[in-house]
C-alpha positions in Angstrom: 117.0 44.5 37.9 114.0 45.5 36.8 113.9 49.2 38.8 117.8 49.4 37.3 116.4 49.3 33.8 113.8 51.7 34.7 116.1 54.2 36.4 119.1 53.3 33.2 116.2 54.8 31.1 116.9 58.1 32.5 113.4 58.2 34.4 112.6 59.7 37.2 108.8 60.5 39.4 106.6 59.5 42.9 103.6 58.2 44.0 102.7 54.2 43.9 102.9 52.4 47.4 106.2 50.3 47.8 104.3 47.1 48.4 102.5 47.9 45.3 105.4 48.8 43.7 107.8 45.7 45.0 104.4 43.6 44.0 104.4 44.5 40.7 108.3 44.6 40.5 108.4 41.1 41.8 105.7 39.7 39.4 107.9 41.3 36.5 110.4 39.7 37.4 108.5 35.9 37.3 107.4 37.1 34.2 110.4 37.3 32.2 112.1 34.4 34.0 108.7 32.8 32.8 109.4 33.9 28.9 113.1 33.6 29.4 113.5 31.8 25.9 110.4 32.0 24.7 110.3 32.8 20.4 108.1 35.5 21.8 109.7 36.9 24.6 110.8 40.5 22.8 107.5 41.0 22.9 106.4 40.1 26.3 109.6 42.6 27.4 108.7 45.4 25.3 105.0 45.4 26.7 106.7 45.7 29.5 109.2 48.1 29.4 108.3 50.2 26.7 103.9 50.4 27.2 103.2 49.7 23.6 99.6 48.9 22.5 99.8 44.7 21.4 99.0 46.7 18.0 101.6 48.9 18.1 103.7 46.0 19.3 102.5 44.0 16.4 103.1 46.6 13.8 106.7 47.1 14.5 108.9 46.4 11.8 113.0 46.2 11.8 113.4 49.7 10.0 111.3 51.2 13.1 113.8 50.3 15.5 117.9 51.7 15.9 119.5 48.6 17.8 122.5 51.3 18.1 120.7 54.3 19.5 117.7 52.7 21.5 114.5 53.8 20.4 111.9 52.4 18.3 109.5 54.6 16.5 105.7 54.0 16.6 104.9 54.2 12.9 102.6 51.9 12.1 99.8 49.3 14.6 98.4 45.8 12.8 94.6 45.2 13.6 92.7 42.8 13.0 90.1 42.4 10.0 87.1 39.9 8.0 90.1 39.9 5.7 92.6 39.4 8.5 95.2 41.7 9.7 95.9 45.3 8.2 98.6 47.8 9.0 97.6 51.3 9.2 99.2 54.6 10.6 98.1 55.6 14.1 95.3 57.5 14.9 97.0 60.8 16.1 100.1 62.5 15.9 100.6 61.5 19.5 100.2 58.1 19.1 103.3 58.4 16.2 105.8 58.7 18.8 109.7 57.5 19.4 110.4 55.4 22.9 113.6 55.1 24.3 114.9 51.4 24.8 116.1 49.6 28.0 119.6 47.9 28.3 116.2 44.6 28.9 114.7 45.6 25.9 117.7 46.1 23.4 119.3 42.7 24.9 115.5 41.0 23.6 115.1 42.6 20.6 118.9 41.4 19.8 118.2 37.7 21.0 114.8 38.0 18.9 116.3 39.0 15.8 118.8 36.1 15.8 116.4 33.8 17.0 113.8 34.9 13.8 117.5 34.8 11.3 117.3 31.4 12.1 113.1 31.1 11.2 114.3 32.4 8.3 116.6 30.6 7.5 114.4 27.3 8.0 111.3 29.0 6.2 113.1 28.9 3.1 110.7 30.1 0.2 107.8 29.6 1.9 109.1 32.9 4.3 107.2 35.3 3.7 109.3 39.0 4.0 107.1 42.2 5.5 110.1 42.8 8.1 107.7 42.5 10.9 109.6 41.8 14.0 106.9 39.5 15.6 105.8 37.4 13.2 105.0 33.6 12.7 107.4 31.1 12.2 107.5 31.6 8.0 106.6 35.7 8.9 102.9 36.6 8.3 101.7 38.4 10.9 100.5 37.5 14.6 97.4 37.0 15.3 96.2 39.8 18.5 93.9 36.7 19.6 96.1 34.2 18.8 98.4 35.4 21.2 96.3 36.1 24.1 94.1 32.9 24.2 97.0 30.2 22.8 100.8 32.0 23.9 99.8 35.1 27.1 96.9 33.3 29.5 99.1 29.6 29.2 102.3 31.3 29.9 100.2 33.1 33.1 99.2 29.8 34.3 102.7 28.0 34.1 104.2 31.3 35.6 101.6 31.3 38.9 100.6 34.5 37.5 97.6 36.6 38.0 94.8 36.3 35.0 95.6 39.6 33.7 94.9 40.8 29.6 97.6 41.6 27.7 96.8 45.1 27.7 97.7 45.2 31.9 100.9 45.3 30.5 101.1 48.6 29.5 99.4 49.9 32.8 101.9 47.6 34.6 104.7 50.0 32.7 102.7 52.7 33.3 102.8 51.8 37.3 106.4 51.0 37.9 107.0 54.3 35.8 105.3 56.2 38.5 106.6 54.5 41.2 109.8 55.3 40.4 109.3 59.2 40.6 109.1 59.7 36.7 107.5 62.7 35.8 103.4 62.1 34.4 103.6 64.0 31.2 106.8 61.8 30.2 104.6 58.8 30.7 101.9 59.8 29.4 104.1 61.1 26.4 106.0 57.6 25.9 102.4 55.7 25.9 101.1 57.7 23.3 98.6 60.0 25.3 96.5 61.9 23.9 95.6 64.0 27.1 
């Protein structure tokens, strides 16, 4: 499944040992099974399949996504300050980018949209409309520490996966792409690296 989603995105390159690639693929399958039906399933799927940084994911709005064309645009990032969450433009030109989405990511986003529309209905006038894809049950921006501490770490424990940082999902994306012969320049551009 994972190899097909990467290949379906049209990528080709080489490196990483076969056993390492197979281990990463197995762990991603376990992760995807563990998040099936979770309200943040699409967050984890996008993290692994696009390599976006956590702040980039949390800053995504629905108008950044084209579900028909299958792309997303990184236009902002969500950071946490003393006064609360702040949406700001990415720091460099290379971090403002368009990323092609896999079929798995598109399916996860479509399901997430349906789930979020239900949350909007249930929240009624309490819903804080800001267009964020990944928001609380009332539309507020999500706190990255909350996701890491209360969602991601317990998820890894339940799935019996090794303890990793959320940021390591970005590394997993890069490793999987490189192990399936994706050109390093393409991976670098996809991840928004300056060099």
